[in-house]
N, C-alpha and C positions, 0 to 999 in steps of 0.2 A: 137195118133200121137206122133211120137218121133222126137226130134230136134236133128240134126247131131250136135256132139260135146257137148251135154248137159250130165253132170254128172248123174251117177246112184243115188246119194245122195238124188235127190229129191229137193225139195223147199227149198231155202236159204233166202227168203224173204217172208213175208207174204202178201197173195193177196186173199181177199174173194171170194169165188165162184160166179159165175154170176149165177142169178136166171133164171129159165125158159130154154127154149129150145134155142140152138143157131138159128140165123135168116138165112133166104134163101140167097144164094150167087149166082151172075149170074153163068150160067155152063161153061162161056168161061173164060180164063185167063186174056185176056186184051180187055177192061178195066176190073179189078178186082174189082167188085160192089156188094155191098148189096142190097137186092130186097125187104126185109121186115124189120120191126121195125127201120126203118129209124129215125134219130132225128128231134126234132122240130127245127125251126129256132133258137130259144133261145137257146137249148142246143148245137146247132152247133156253134153260136157265142160264148157261154161259152169255147168251147173247142179251137176254133181258137183264142179267147183272151188269153187263157192259154199259148198257142204256142208263141204268139207275146210279152207277158209278159216276158216268159223266153229269148227270143232274146233282148227285150228293157232293161232288169235288169241285165244281165251278158254278159260281153263282150266276153266271151267265145263262144258265138253263135251268129248267125246273120239269118237272112230270106233272101231268094232269090227263084229266078224260080227253081222249083223241076227238078231234073235232071230226074226223072223218070215218073212225073206225067205231066209236062209241061205247064199243065193251071193254075197251082196256086204255092203259094209259098211252100217253105219246111224250116224246120229249120236245119241250117247247124252248123258244128264245124268250128269255125274261123280258127283255127291253126290247120291244117291236119297233120302235123309232131307230133303232141300229141295223133292222132287219134287211138282208140283201133282196133286191125285186122278187125274187122266186119264192122267198120266205115270207115276205109281208103278204102274199096273196093266199096264205095259208092261215093268216092271224097269230104266226110264230110257230106253227108245228112243224117240225123236221122230220120227225119220222115217228113210225109205230110199229111195234112186233105183233105179229099174230102168233100168240102164245099156244093155239094147237097143233101149229105146225112148225113153227120157228122163221118162217117166212116174215118178210116186212116190207112196209112202204117207206119210201125216202124221198124227199125232196132236195134235189141237188142243182147246181149250178149246170148250165147246159154242156159244157165240155165234159165236166165229169159225169153228167148222167151219159153221154156218148161214150165216154170210156168204160163205164161201167157194162153197158149193153154189149159194145164191140168184144168185150173180153168175156162175155157169156154167164156174167154174174146176175143178170137181171133183165128185164123189159120194161118198157113203158106201158102205163095202165091205159086199156083201150078207150078210155075216155078223157085220157090227159090232155088239158088245153081246149076241150070242147067248150065255146061260150056257154054261159049261163050254169055249168055246173059245177064250177069253184076248184076243180082239179088243176094245178099248173101244168105247163107243158112238160115239166120235167118229174112228174110224180112217177117214180119208178118203184117196181115191185122187184126187191131182192130177193133171190132163191134162198130156200133154208140151207144151212150148211149139212152137208154129210159126214162132215169129220172134223178134226181138231184144225187141219190145215185150212179147211173151208172157213171155219169160224175165224181164223187170224185174218183172212181176207175180209170177213163180214166186218170184223172190228176195224179194219183198215178204212173201209169204206164210211163206217159210222163215224170215224175220227174226222175223215175228210168233209163228210157233210157238215159236221159242226163247226169245222175250222172255217169254212168258206159260208157261213150262215149270216154273217154280217158284213156290212159295207166299210 
């Protein structure tokens, strides 16, 4: 799968490949959900805690009801005037966690989205970039962590997404 806008140069940050096969994803695009290899409550709490810590420790971000998920909070860029183009399309929403399974949606710059997908950590939302729907081209579904090592990689992806959310 190739992400629109990604360069041909390949990876420009290191992300270890995900072990094993990709999980099974529901066949319908809304809600876009993971059916197998769901996270334990402990791992889901770890990921939601990492997102909350990002908002609590850096005033560039805040938590508010997700524009896309509507049932949970999302991490937003506080000053949308500084948003990178892929974040300005979401009114500042960077990511939200699906607390029932530990997966998440994250908006990334094109090269980073390609890196995540190529390394096996996620996939594009089936409706990403479709005109009139509001989902940016780089709206990525991140698979739930299966263990602590996976959670480490997911946290790395979260940090990368926030670090590249501004211009």
